[in-house]
BALOBA-1460 file (C-alpha; in Angstrom, 3 decimals):
// residues 224
<rec num="1" residu="m" x="156.501" y="89.242" z="36.908"/>
<rec num="2" residu="n" x="158.853" y="86.583" z="36.725"/>
<rec num="3" residu="a" x="159.236" y="83.271" z="38.903"/>
<rec num="4" residu="i" x="161.605" y="84.675" z="41.392"/>
<rec num="5" residu="e" x="159.820" y="87.969" z="41.860"/>
<rec num="6" residu="g" x="156.193" y="86.549" z="41.712"/>
<rec num="7" residu="y" x="157.704" y="83.592" z="44.727"/>
<rec num="8" residu="l" x="159.016" y="86.270" z="46.921"/>
<rec num="9" residu="t" x="156.018" y="88.447" z="46.292"/>
<rec num="10" residu="d" x="153.663" y="85.378" z="47.599"/>
<rec num="11" residu="l" x="156.197" y="84.399" z="50.503"/>
<rec num="12" residu="d" x="156.152" y="88.167" z="51.503"/>
<rec num="13" residu="r" x="152.751" y="88.122" z="51.682"/>
<rec num="14" residu="r" x="152.482" y="85.114" z="54.116"/>
<rec num="15" residu="l" x="154.681" y="86.688" z="56.515"/>
<rec num="16" residu="v" x="153.902" y="88.814" z="59.924"/>
<rec num="17" residu="g" x="156.354" y="90.417" z="61.966"/>
<rec num="18" residu="c" x="159.227" y="93.108" z="62.348"/>
<rec num="19" residu="r" x="159.497" y="94.837" z="59.079"/>
<rec num="20" residu="s" x="163.608" y="95.130" z="58.734"/>
<rec num="21" residu="t" x="163.836" y="91.272" z="59.695"/>
<rec num="22" residu="k" x="161.746" y="90.299" z="57.376"/>
<rec num="23" residu="d" x="163.420" y="92.117" z="54.552"/>
<rec num="24" residu="d" x="166.805" y="90.488" z="55.402"/>
<rec num="25" residu="l" x="164.657" y="87.200" z="55.097"/>
<rec num="26" residu="l" x="163.409" y="87.976" z="51.683"/>
<rec num="27" residu="a" x="166.953" y="89.462" z="50.461"/>
<rec num="28" residu="e" x="168.568" y="86.379" z="51.839"/>
<rec num="29" residu="a" x="165.814" y="84.360" z="49.750"/>
<rec num="30" residu="r" x="166.138" y="86.536" z="46.779"/>
<rec num="31" residu="d" x="170.088" y="85.903" z="47.299"/>
<rec num="32" residu="g" x="169.700" y="82.387" z="46.700"/>
<rec num="33" residu="l" x="167.474" y="81.659" z="44.048"/>
<rec num="34" residu="h" x="169.372" y="83.967" z="41.902"/>
<rec num="35" residu="d" x="172.677" y="81.862" z="42.898"/>
<rec num="36" residu="a" x="170.376" y="78.591" z="41.851"/>
<rec num="37" residu="a" x="168.907" y="80.302" z="38.403"/>
<rec num="38" residu="d" x="172.460" y="81.616" z="37.348"/>
<rec num="39" residu="a" x="173.805" y="78.161" z="38.254"/>
<rec num="40" residu="y" x="171.133" y="76.387" z="35.860"/>
<rec num="41" residu="r" x="171.857" y="79.421" z="33.155"/>
<rec num="42" residu="e" x="175.629" y="78.315" z="32.974"/>
<rec num="43" residu="g" x="174.191" y="74.530" z="32.765"/>
<rec num="44" residu="g" x="172.209" y="75.890" z="29.265"/>
<rec num="45" residu="w" x="169.043" y="76.169" z="30.887"/>
<rec num="46" residu="p" x="167.302" y="79.109" z="29.428"/>
<rec num="47" residu="h" x="166.455" y="81.922" z="31.332"/>
<rec num="48" residu="e" x="163.284" y="81.471" z="32.575"/>
<rec num="49" residu="e" x="163.706" y="77.483" z="32.785"/>
<rec num="50" residu="a" x="166.694" y="78.268" z="35.142"/>
<rec num="51" residu="e" x="164.353" y="80.419" z="37.269"/>
<rec num="52" residu="r" x="161.453" y="77.906" z="37.787"/>
<rec num="53" residu="r" x="163.757" y="75.283" z="38.500"/>
<rec num="54" residu="a" x="165.689" y="77.916" z="41.158"/>
<rec num="55" residu="v" x="162.007" y="78.428" z="42.208"/>
<rec num="56" residu="a" x="161.136" y="74.232" z="42.845"/>
<rec num="57" residu="d" x="164.452" y="74.031" z="44.325"/>
<rec num="58" residu="f" x="163.884" y="76.135" z="47.271"/>
<rec num="59" residu="g" x="160.964" y="74.726" z="48.173"/>
<rec num="60" residu="g" x="157.387" y="75.270" z="48.253"/>
<rec num="61" residu="v" x="156.385" y="78.864" z="49.452"/>
<rec num="62" residu="d" x="153.920" y="77.312" z="52.734"/>
<rec num="63" residu="v" x="156.780" y="75.196" z="54.084"/>
<rec num="64" residu="v" x="159.495" y="78.037" z="53.399"/>
<rec num="65" residu="a" x="156.759" y="80.800" z="55.233"/>
<rec num="66" residu="g" x="156.508" y="78.333" z="57.946"/>
<rec num="67" residu="d" x="160.063" y="77.792" z="58.474"/>
<rec num="68" residu="y" x="160.519" y="82.059" z="58.159"/>
<rec num="69" residu="q" x="157.932" y="82.751" z="59.987"/>
<rec num="70" residu="a" x="159.147" y="80.742" z="63.138"/>
<rec num="71" residu="e" x="162.320" y="82.903" z="62.811"/>
<rec num="72" residu="l" x="160.596" y="86.231" z="62.215"/>
<rec num="73" residu="s" x="158.434" y="85.316" z="66.287"/>
<rec num="74" residu="m" x="160.972" y="84.269" z="67.759"/>
<rec num="75" residu="h" x="162.656" y="87.577" z="66.823"/>
<rec num="76" residu="s" x="160.373" y="89.442" z="68.269"/>
<rec num="77" residu="g" x="159.822" y="87.029" z="71.332"/>
<rec num="78" residu="v" x="162.973" y="88.024" z="72.172"/>
<rec num="79" residu="r" x="162.323" y="91.786" z="71.903"/>
<rec num="80" residu="t" x="159.795" y="91.127" z="74.236"/>
<rec num="81" residu="l" x="161.082" y="88.923" z="76.381"/>
<rec num="82" residu="w" x="164.205" y="91.430" z="76.618"/>
<rec num="83" residu="k" x="161.103" y="94.430" z="77.629"/>
<rec num="84" residu="l" x="160.294" y="92.728" z="80.281"/>
<rec num="85" residu="v" x="163.440" y="91.789" z="81.854"/>
<rec num="86" residu="l" x="164.856" y="95.106" z="81.848"/>
<rec num="87" residu="g" x="161.534" y="97.289" z="81.449"/>
<rec num="88" residu="v" x="159.726" y="95.995" z="84.317"/>
<rec num="89" residu="p" x="162.297" y="96.011" z="87.531"/>
<rec num="90" residu="a" x="163.126" y="99.752" z="85.832"/>
<rec num="91" residu="m" x="159.867" y="101.436" z="85.962"/>
<rec num="92" residu="q" x="159.145" y="100.087" z="89.521"/>
<rec num="93" residu="l" x="162.554" y="101.204" z="90.675"/>
<rec num="94" residu="s" x="161.966" y="104.533" z="88.997"/>
<rec num="95" residu="w" x="158.745" y="104.741" z="90.785"/>
<rec num="96" residu="d" x="160.333" y="104.122" z="94.418"/>
<rec num="97" residu="f" x="162.985" y="106.591" z="93.463"/>
<rec num="98" residu="a" x="160.346" y="109.140" z="92.290"/>
<rec num="99" residu="r" x="158.538" y="108.310" z="95.601"/>
<rec num="100" residu="i" x="161.572" y="108.744" z="98.070"/>
<rec num="101" residu="l" x="162.565" y="111.865" z="96.193"/>
<rec num="102" residu="t" x="159.149" y="114.286" z="95.897"/>
<rec num="103" residu="f" x="156.953" y="112.687" z="98.541"/>
<rec num="104" residu="g" x="159.212" y="111.296" z="101.210"/>
<rec num="105" residu="d" x="158.595" y="108.061" z="103.310"/>
<rec num="106" residu="w" x="155.789" y="106.158" z="103.727"/>
<rec num="107" residu="t" x="154.663" y="107.685" z="106.899"/>
<rec num="108" residu="r" x="153.981" y="110.754" z="105.513"/>
<rec num="109" residu="l" x="150.608" y="109.060" z="104.498"/>
<rec num="110" residu="s" x="147.352" y="110.440" z="105.922"/>
<rec num="111" residu="t" x="145.091" y="107.433" z="106.012"/>
<rec num="112" residu="p" x="145.924" y="104.054" z="107.695"/>
<rec num="113" residu="t" x="146.753" y="100.915" z="105.776"/>
<rec num="114" residu="p" x="144.959" y="97.872" z="106.020"/>
<rec num="115" residu="e" x="146.368" y="94.393" z="105.958"/>
<rec num="116" residu="w" x="144.805" y="92.925" z="103.023"/>
<rec num="117" residu="y" x="146.503" y="95.948" z="100.752"/>
<rec num="118" residu="r" x="149.901" y="95.436" z="102.199"/>
<rec num="119" residu="v" x="149.508" y="91.440" z="101.038"/>
<rec num="120" residu="a" x="148.648" y="93.175" z="97.711"/>
<rec num="121" residu="t" x="151.050" y="95.669" z="97.264"/>
<rec num="122" residu="h" x="153.269" y="92.717" z="98.313"/>
<rec num="123" residu="f" x="152.564" y="90.806" z="95.373"/>
<rec num="124" residu="s" x="152.814" y="93.140" z="93.359"/>
<rec num="125" residu="h" x="156.107" y="94.097" z="94.344"/>
<rec num="126" residu="g" x="157.373" y="90.478" z="93.908"/>
<rec num="127" residu="a" x="156.366" y="90.341" z="90.683"/>
<rec num="128" residu="v" x="158.661" y="92.765" z="90.007"/>
<rec num="129" residu="f" x="161.274" y="90.063" z="90.585"/>
<rec num="130" residu="v" x="159.570" y="87.207" z="89.373"/>
<rec num="131" residu="v" x="158.312" y="88.658" z="86.069"/>
<rec num="132" residu="p" x="162.332" y="89.285" z="84.524"/>
<rec num="133" residu="a" x="163.301" y="86.259" z="86.633"/>
<rec num="134" residu="v" x="160.526" y="84.178" z="84.105"/>
<rec num="135" residu="g" x="161.783" y="86.257" z="81.851"/>
<rec num="136" residu="l" x="165.487" y="85.451" z="81.857"/>
<rec num="137" residu="v" x="164.634" y="81.657" z="82.048"/>
<rec num="138" residu="a" x="163.026" y="81.741" z="78.444"/>
<rec num="139" residu="l" x="166.002" y="83.604" z="77.263"/>
<rec num="140" residu="v" x="167.969" y="80.766" z="78.124"/>
<rec num="141" residu="c" x="165.506" y="78.118" z="77.130"/>
<rec num="142" residu="a" x="165.579" y="79.779" z="74.260"/>
<rec num="143" residu="r" x="169.268" y="79.243" z="73.098"/>
<rec num="144" residu="w" x="169.408" y="76.182" z="74.434"/>
<rec num="145" residu="l" x="166.455" y="74.850" z="72.534"/>
<rec num="146" residu="s" x="167.888" y="76.499" z="69.471"/>
<rec num="147" residu="r" x="170.059" y="73.611" z="69.087"/>
<rec num="148" residu="r" x="167.528" y="70.831" z="69.855"/>
<rec num="149" residu="v" x="164.251" y="72.073" z="68.142"/>
<rec num="150" residu="d" x="162.525" y="73.119" z="65.440"/>
<rec num="151" residu="g" x="161.606" y="76.889" z="64.616"/>
<rec num="152" residu="v" x="158.259" y="76.257" z="65.045"/>
<rec num="153" residu="r" x="158.333" y="74.722" z="68.358"/>
<rec num="154" residu="l" x="160.537" y="77.341" z="69.786"/>
<rec num="155" residu="a" x="158.444" y="80.032" z="68.674"/>
<rec num="156" residu="r" x="155.682" y="78.929" z="70.387"/>
<rec num="157" residu="t" x="157.788" y="77.857" z="73.821"/>
<rec num="158" residu="c" x="158.935" y="80.982" z="73.793"/>
<rec num="159" residu="g" x="155.201" y="82.774" z="73.542"/>
<rec num="160" residu="f" x="153.961" y="80.827" z="76.379"/>
<rec num="161" residu="f" x="156.910" y="82.311" z="78.560"/>
<rec num="162" residu="i" x="155.747" y="85.557" z="76.759"/>
<rec num="163" residu="a" x="152.042" y="84.683" z="77.678"/>
<rec num="164" residu="g" x="153.021" y="83.849" z="81.504"/>
<rec num="165" residu="a" x="155.287" y="87.101" z="82.124"/>
<rec num="166" residu="v" x="152.786" y="89.274" z="80.442"/>
<rec num="167" residu="g" x="150.025" y="87.826" z="82.554"/>
<rec num="168" residu="i" x="151.791" y="88.155" z="85.796"/>
<rec num="169" residu="n" x="153.071" y="91.506" z="85.562"/>
<rec num="170" residu="l" x="149.349" y="92.737" z="84.560"/>
<rec num="171" residu="a" x="148.007" y="91.340" z="87.419"/>
<rec num="172" residu="s" x="150.270" y="93.137" z="89.229"/>
<rec num="173" residu="v" x="149.419" y="96.223" z="88.052"/>
<rec num="174" residu="l" x="145.820" y="95.785" z="88.270"/>
<rec num="175" residu="t" x="145.648" y="94.704" z="91.609"/>
<rec num="176" residu="l" x="148.214" y="97.653" z="93.256"/>
<rec num="177" residu="v" x="146.020" y="100.019" z="91.286"/>
<rec num="178" residu="v" x="143.045" y="99.265" z="92.233"/>
<rec num="179" residu="a" x="143.608" y="98.467" z="96.040"/>
<rec num="180" residu="t" x="145.317" y="101.531" z="96.317"/>
<rec num="181" residu="g" x="142.201" y="103.440" z="94.627"/>
<rec num="182" residu="f" x="140.119" y="101.632" z="97.044"/>
<rec num="183" residu="v" x="142.003" y="102.589" z="100.232"/>
<rec num="184" residu="d" x="142.890" y="106.080" z="99.002"/>
<rec num="185" residu="v" x="143.134" y="107.147" z="96.084"/>
<rec num="186" residu="s" x="145.089" y="110.484" z="96.564"/>
<rec num="187" residu="r" x="148.074" y="107.483" z="97.157"/>
<rec num="188" residu="l" x="148.305" y="107.355" z="93.370"/>
<rec num="189" residu="f" x="148.941" y="111.087" z="93.027"/>
<rec num="190" residu="l" x="152.000" y="111.323" z="95.132"/>
<rec num="191" residu="s" x="153.560" y="113.724" z="92.779"/>
<rec num="192" residu="v" x="153.748" y="114.428" z="89.364"/>
<rec num="193" residu="p" x="156.661" y="112.420" z="88.854"/>
<rec num="194" residu="c" x="155.071" y="109.620" z="90.319"/>
<rec num="195" residu="v" x="151.790" y="110.050" z="88.314"/>
<rec num="196" residu="l" x="153.681" y="110.212" z="85.192"/>
<rec num="197" residu="l" x="155.840" y="107.220" z="85.851"/>
<rec num="198" residu="m" x="152.702" y="105.469" z="86.952"/>
<rec num="199" residu="v" x="151.237" y="106.218" z="83.247"/>
<rec num="200" residu="a" x="154.344" y="105.262" z="81.625"/>
<rec num="201" residu="y" x="154.322" y="101.912" z="83.725"/>
<rec num="202" residu="v" x="150.702" y="101.281" z="82.516"/>
<rec num="203" residu="l" x="151.327" y="102.060" z="79.158"/>
<rec num="204" residu="l" x="154.004" y="99.800" z="78.546"/>
<rec num="205" residu="s" x="152.155" y="97.255" z="80.582"/>
<rec num="206" residu="v" x="149.225" y="97.834" z="77.979"/>
<rec num="207" residu="r" x="152.019" y="97.438" z="75.051"/>
<rec num="208" residu="l" x="153.670" y="94.180" z="76.574"/>
<rec num="209" residu="v" x="149.730" y="92.897" z="76.683"/>
<rec num="210" residu="v" x="149.392" y="94.012" z="72.696"/>
<rec num="211" residu="l" x="152.997" y="91.927" z="71.375"/>
<rec num="212" residu="a" x="151.799" y="88.746" z="73.566"/>
<rec num="213" residu="r" x="148.816" y="88.307" z="71.855"/>
<rec num="214" residu="r" x="150.800" y="89.446" z="68.750"/>
<rec num="215" residu="s" x="153.361" y="86.187" z="69.649"/>
<rec num="216" residu="w" x="149.989" y="83.875" z="70.483"/>
<rec num="217" residu="g" x="148.869" y="85.354" z="67.008"/>
<rec num="218" residu="r" x="151.995" y="84.301" z="64.677"/>
<rec num="219" residu="c" x="152.141" y="80.951" z="66.764"/>
<rec num="220" residu="a" x="148.898" y="80.578" z="65.375"/>
<rec num="221" residu="t" x="149.824" y="81.522" z="61.741"/>
<rec num="222" residu="i" x="152.878" y="79.103" z="61.596"/>
<rec num="223" residu="v" x="151.088" y="75.771" z="62.899"/>
<rec num="224" residu="a" x="148.265" y="77.027" z="60.146"/>
């Protein structure tokens, strides 16, 4: 294996993230390394020495991997933020429309609604607005900070926002499901569409937790 391919293989092993984005970064690195090696060869250096010098000029694999990992983490973080901004309110609105169309007004409920349950539902419904708001703030901040801080700090800041928004969303979902089950479990099964959407919302929330954990893990990889 020549020096350039060995360098790229080592770099590939150190990076964690979206495969397509990682392939783009590795292709960019490969092109830069080959261009540099070609320049050395045109200057009279032997083939192998030209590649070794190109690798040395490109930078230590630890440093380059840190920069590339920050970019990968940022790319993944932005995708997660858009899931929060669009997915969370879309699921809640879809469930409300399904409830109206397939079940009707809340006055049809056969069991009384305690005051504490109203507080729990207000918290859950409020989170539907808070979570995407946090996501939008994070996206704006990420764009603003991208011109002012390095990729590592940018990725860590994005991960902090993601963790906060995902935590709020998870707390709201758990609060609503547990409180509803305690008051009247039948409210969780108003209609088939409502059940399907509720399951989808829970799965989305779990997926967001997984993405948030990966985001923190990738930030730790950058720091390490």
